[in-house]
Every structure is written in structure tokens, then in C-alpha cells.
TORSEDO-477922 format. One line per 2 residues: their letters; for each residue x, y, z of N, C-alpha, C, O. Coordinates in pm, whole numbers, plus 32768, in hexadecimal, padded with zeros to 4 digits. Example, Ala and Ser with C-alpha at 12.3 -4.5 7.8 and 13.67 -1.06 7.14 Angstrom:
// residues 2
as = 8527 7DC7 830C 84CE 7E3E 830C 8528 7EB6 830C 8590 7EB4 834E; 8505 7F1F 82C4 8557 7F96 82CA 850A 8003 8313 853D 8072 8324
//
This chain:
// residues 116
mk = 9B9A 5642 1775 9B12 5637 17A8 9AD5 56C1 17C3 9A5C 56D4 17B8; 9B2C 5720 17E6 9AFD 57A6 1802 9ABE 57E5 1784 9A55 5825 178C
fm = 9B01 57D1 1710 9ACB 5807 1694 9A45 57C7 1672 99EB 580B 1642; 9A38 5747 168C 99BA 5702 166E 9947 573F 16BE 98DA 5754 1689
kq = 9960 575C 173C 98F9 5799 178F 98D5 5824 175B 9860 5847 1753; 993C 5872 1737 9923 58F9 1707 98D8 58F8 1682 9879 5944 166F
fg = 9903 58A1 1626 98BB 5896 15A8 982E 5863 15BE 97D1 588C 1579; 981D 580A 161E 9797 57D8 163D 973A 5847 166B 96C5 584B 1643
ii = 976D 58A1 16BE 971B 5912 16EC 96F5 596A 1676 9681 5992 1667; 9757 5989 1621 973B 59DE 15AD 96D8 599A 154F 967B 59DA 151E
lf = 96EB 5919 1537 968F 58D1 14DE 9602 58C7 1519 95A0 58CF 14D0; 95F9 58B6 159C 9575 58AF 15DB 952A 5933 15CC 94B3 5935 15AC
it = 9570 59A2 15E1 952F 5A24 15D3 950B 5A3D 1541 94A3 5A77 1523; 9560 5A11 14E5 9540 5A1B 1457 94C3 59C8 1436 946E 59F4 13E9
fl = 94BA 5952 1470 9444 58FD 145C 93C6 5942 1491 935D 593F 1450; 93D1 5981 1506 935E 59CA 153C 9333 5A3B 14DF 92BC 5A57 14D0
ge = 9395 5A7B 149F 9375 5AE3 143C 9328 5AA8 13C6 92CA 5AE6 1394; 9350 5A31 139A 9307 59EE 132E 9278 59CB 1359 921A 59D7 130A
vl = 9269 59A0 13D5 91E3 5980 1408 918C 59FE 140B 9119 59FB 13E1; 91C4 5A6C 143C 9178 5AEA 1440 9150 5B15 13B4 90E1 5B46 13A0
ka = 91A9 5B04 1353 918A 5B28 12C9 9114 5AD7 1295 90BF 5B0B 124D; 910E 5A58 12BA 90A1 5A02 128D 901E 5A23 12D3 8FB2 5A13 129A
vi = 9027 5A52 1350 8FAE 5A6B 13A0 8F77 5AF8 138B 8EFD 5B0A 1383; 8FCE 5B5A 1382 8FA3 5BE6 1375 8F9E 5C0B 12E2 9004 5C04 129D
pl = 8F2A 5C33 12B0 8F1C 5C50 1220 8F4A 5CDE 11FA 8EFC 5D2B 11C3; 8FC5 5CFF 1217 8FFD 5D81 11F1 906E 5D6C 118D 90AF 5D03 118F
pi = 9086 5DCD 1136 90F2 5DBD 10D4 917C 5DDD 110F 91C6 5E30 10DA; 919D 5D9B 117D 921E 5DAF 11C0 926D 5D2D 11B3 9238 5CC2 11D0
pa = 92EA 5D37 1187 933A 5CBC 1179 9351 5C77 1200 9356 5CB8 1268; 935E 5BF5 11FB 9375 5BA6 1274 93F7 5BCF 12B8 9402 5BCA 1333
si = 945B 5BF9 1269 94DA 5C22 12A5 94C9 5C9D 12FD 950F 5CAA 1362; 946F 5CF6 12DA 9456 5D6D 132C 9414 5D44 13AF 9437 5D78 1419
yg = 93B4 5CE8 13A8 9379 5CB4 1423 93E4 5C76 147C 93E6 5C8D 14F5; 943E 5C28 1440 94A9 5BE9 148D 9506 5C50 14CC 952D 5C42 1540
lm = 9529 5CB9 1480 957E 5D21 14B8 953A 5D69 152D 957A 5D88 1592; 94B9 5D82 151E 9471 5DC4 158B 9469 5D69 1606 9477 5D98 1677
lm = 9452 5CEA 15F0 944F 5C8C 1660 94D7 5C85 16A6 94DE 5C80 1721; 9542 5C84 1657 95C8 5C82 1693 95E2 5D01 16E1 961A 5CFC 174F
li = 95BA 5D73 16AA 95CB 5DF2 16F1 957F 5DF0 1775 95B5 5E18 17DD; 9504 5DC3 1772 94B3 5DBC 17EC 94F2 5D5D 1851 94F9 5D7A 18C8
al = 9521 5CE9 1820 955F 5C87 1879 95DE 5CBE 18B8 95F8 5CA5 192E; 962C 5D08 186C 96A7 5D42 18A2 9688 5DB4 1904 96C9 5DBF 196C
mt = 9627 5E07 18E2 9607 5E79 1939 95C7 5E4D 19BD 95DC 5E8D 1A24; 957A 5DE2 19BA 9539 5DB3 1A34 9591 5D56 1A86 9571 5D37 1AF9
gi = 9600 5D2B 1A4C 9659 5CD2 1A95 9637 5C3F 1A87 9677 5BEA 1AC6; 95D3 5C20 1A35 95B3 5B93 1A1D 962B 5B4E 19DD 964D 5ADD 1A00
vk = 966A 5B94 1980 96E7 5B66 1943 9751 5BCC 1965 973E 5C44 1950; 97C0 5B9F 1998 982E 5BF9 19B7 988B 5C00 193F 9897 5B9F 18F4
ie = 98CB 5C72 192C 9921 5C85 18B8 998E 5C1B 18B1 99B5 5BF1 1845; 99BF 5BEF 1925 9A26 5B88 1927 99F3 5B03 18EF 9A42 5AB0 18C1
dv = 996E 5AF0 18F2 9933 5A73 18C2 9934 5A68 182A 9921 59FB 17F4; 9949 5AD8 17E3 9945 5AD6 1751 99B8 5B24 1711 99BF 5B2E 1696
kq = 9A11 5B5B 1760 9A78 5BB7 172D 9AD7 5B75 16C9 9AEC 5BAB 165C; 9B10 5B04 16EB 9B73 5AC4 1693 9B34 5A92 1611 9B6E 5AA2 15A6
ag = 9ABF 5A57 161A 9A7B 5A27 15A1 9A52 5A9E 154A 9A5B 5A97 14CF; 9A26 5B0A 1589 9A03 5B82 153F 9A7B 5BBE 14F6 9A6F 5BE8 1483
rf = 9AEC 5BC1 1539 9B66 5BF4 14F8 9B8C 5B9D 1481 9BB2 5BD0 1417; 9B82 5B1A 1492 9BA2 5AC0 1423 9B45 5ADA 13AC 9B73 5AE2 133A
li = 9AC4 5AE8 13C7 9A65 5B00 135A 9A80 5B84 1313 9A70 5B8D 1299; 9AAA 5BE9 135D 9ACC 5C69 131F 9B4A 5C5B 12C9 9B54 5C98 125E
ev = 9BA9 5C0B 12F7 9C24 5BF7 12AA 9C0B 5BB1 1225 9C4D 5BCF 11C1; 9BAD 5B54 1222 9B93 5B09 11A6 9B24 5B49 1152 9B02 5B15 10E8
mp = 9AED 5BB7 1180 9A7F 5BF8 1139 9AA0 5C1B 10A7 9A4A 5C09 1051; 9B19 5C4C 1088 9B34 5C6B 0FFA 9B22 5BF3 0F9D 9AFC 5C04 0F29
mm = 9B3E 5B7D 0FCE 9B2C 5B06 0F7A 9A9A 5AED 0F59 9A7A 5AAD 0EF5; 9A41 5B1F 0FAD 99B2 5B0A 0F96 997E 5B5B 0F1F 9911 5B40 0EEC
fi = 99CC 5BBF 0EF3 99A2 5C11 0E82 99CA 5BD5 0DFB 999D 5C04 0D93; 9A1C 5B6E 0DFC 9A48 5B2F 0D7F 99D2 5AF8 0D2F 99CC 5B11 0CB6
pa = 9974 5AAD 0D6C 9902 5A7D 0D1C 98AF 5AEE 0CDF 987E 5AE1 0C6F; 98A0 5B5C 0D27 9854 5BCD 0CF0 989C 5C08 0C78 985D 5C2B 0C14
av = 9920 5C14 0C81 996D 5C49 0C11 9964 5BEE 0B97 9958 5C1D 0B26; 9969 5B6C 0BAE 995B 5B0D 0B40 98D0 5B18 0B03 98C0 5B0E 0A8A
gi = 986C 5B2B 0B58 97E4 5B3C 0B25 97D5 5BB7 0ACE 978E 5BB4 0A69; 9819 5C23 0AF3 9815 5C9D 0AA1 9857 5C83 0A1B 9825 5CAE 09B3
ia = 98C8 5C3E 0A1D 990C 5C1E 099F 98B4 5BC7 0947 98AD 5BDB 08CE; 9870 5B66 0983 9818 5B0D 0936 97A0 5B58 08FE 976C 5B33 0895
aw = 9774 5BC2 0943 96FF 5C0E 0916 9727 5C86 08C1 96D3 5CDD 08A8; 97A4 5C8E 0894 97D4 5D03 084B 977F 5D24 07D0 9764 5D9A 07B9
pv = 9753 5CC3 0780 9701 5CE7 070C 9680 5D32 0731 9650 5D85 06E5; 964A 5D12 07A5 95D0 5D56 07D2 95F1 5DE0 080B 95A6 5E3F 07F8
le = 9662 5DEA 0850 9688 5E68 0891 96C3 5ED0 0832 96B6 5F48 084A; 9702 5EA4 07C9 9749 5F01 0771 96F2 5F73 073D 9720 5FE5 073E
pi = 9677 5F5B 070F 9627 5FCA 06DC 95FF 6031 0746 95E5 60A5 0726; 95FA 6007 07C3 95CF 6063 082E 9641 6086 088C 9629 60B3 08FC
lg = 96BC 6072 0860 9730 6086 08B7 9739 6115 08EC 9756 6129 0962; 9720 6177 0899 9726 6204 08C6 96C6 621F 0939 96EC 625C 099D
sv = 964B 61F2 092A 95E7 6206 0993 9610 61BF 0A14 9601 61F6 0A81; 9643 6145 0A07 966B 60F7 0A7C 96DD 613D 0AC5 96DE 6142 0B40
vi = 973E 6171 0A7B 97B0 61B6 0AB9 9781 6234 0B01 97AC 624D 0B72; 972B 6282 0AC3 96F8 62FC 0B03 96AA 62DB 0B80 96BD 631A 0BE8
it = 9651 627A 0B78 9602 6252 0BED 965C 621F 0C5C 9645 623E 0CD1; 96C3 61D3 0C39 9720 619F 0C9D 976B 620F 0CE3 9778 620F 0D5D
iv = 979C 626F 0C97 97E6 62E0 0CD1 978C 6333 0D2C 97B0 6353 0D9D; 9716 6357 0CFA 96BA 63AA 0D48 968F 6362 0DC8 968F 639F 0E33
st = 966B 62E4 0DBE 963D 629B 0E35 96AF 6287 0E99 9698 628A 0F12; 9729 6273 0E68 979B 6263 0EC2 97B5 62E3 0F10 97C8 62E0 0F89
vl = 97B7 6354 0ECA 97CD 63D4 0F0D 975D 63F1 0F70 9776 6420 0FDE; 96E1 63D4 0F49 966F 63EA 0FA2 9678 6395 1020 9662 63C7 108E
vm = 9698 6315 1010 96A4 62BB 1084 9717 62E8 10DF 9709 62E6 1159; 9787 6310 10A4 97F8 633E 10F5 97D2 63BC 1143 97F4 63C8 11B9
gi = 978D 6418 1103 9763 6493 1146 9702 6479 11B8 9711 64AF 1225; 969F 6426 119E 963C 6407 1206 967D 63BA 1278 9660 63D5 12ED
ag = 96D3 635B 1258 9718 6310 12C1 976E 636D 1317 9773 635D 1391; 97B0 63CC 12D8 9801 642C 1324 97AB 6482 1380 97CF 6498 13F4
rv = 973C 64B1 134E 96E1 6503 13A1 96A9 64B3 1416 96A3 64E4 1486; 9681 6438 13FC 964B 63E4 1467 96B7 63CA 14D0 969B 63CC 1548
tq = 9731 63B1 14A3 97A0 639A 1500 97B9 6415 1556 97CC 640A 15CF; 97BA 6489 1518 97CC 6505 1565 975C 6518 15CA 9774 6540 163C
fv = 96E1 64FA 15A2 966E 6507 15FB 967B 64A9 1673 9664 64D1 16E5; 96A0 642D 1658 96AF 63CB 16C4 9721 63F3 1721 9716 63E4 179A
nr = 978E 6426 16E9 97FD 6455 173D 97D3 64C7 1796 97FA 64CC 180B; 9785 6525 1760 9754 6595 17B3 96FC 6564 1824 9706 6595 1895
ig = 96A6 6505 1807 964D 64CD 186F 96A2 6486 18D9 9687 6491 1950; 9707 643E 18AC 975E 63F4 1909 97AC 644D 1967 97CA 6426 19D8
rk = 97CE 64C6 1939 9819 6523 198F 97C2 655F 19FC 97F6 6588 1A64; 9740 6566 19E6 96E5 65A5 1A46 96C6 654C 1AB9 967B 6573 1B13
//
């Protein structure tokens, strides 16, 4: 029953993210709205980490399985991707390095603020 409550909280916040996506006309995915709502709820104490910790750990553990449909989709779209494979690989490498660098800088910045 504990897992049901925790999943219910996560699903409710995800639903609120979907509602915000429908109401606010910005090109932001509903999942980002949901993550921001969860962050706000955790920071304000509306939701305590213990209220979602076990369900969150479970979802992280099964996350690799969620990539299987995407991989199958890439395989199914191979005839379309093959002519532009070089460009896709370069864009993927550059964007990955860029995201890693920016995430590292932001983390360092937040750590510095936290120490003060």
C-alpha cells in the first residue's frame, strides 16, 4: 500500500504537469512542468522525500527498460536515418559534450552558493 501512495503522488504531480502544458502556451514539455512542480513540492515541504523515495528508486531502477522502445524505433527508421547518419552522430556527440559541460558548470555554481 505504501508504494501505491508514493506512485499516486508521483502520478498526480505528473498529471498537474500535463494540465500546465495544456494551459500554458509555451513549448515546454509536460514532463519538465512535472519535474518543476515536484521540485517545488519537495523544497517547500508539501511533499516529503520519504513520501516518494521508494517509488522513485524503483522508477530509476527500471529506467533502462524504458529506452527499449526508442531503440526499436531507431532500428525501424534505419532506412530514413542511414543517409544522414554522419550528421546525426556529430550532432549527438557535440550536444552530449555541451550538455555535460553546462551541467557540470551549473553544479559547481550551485555548490559554491550552497557553501556560502
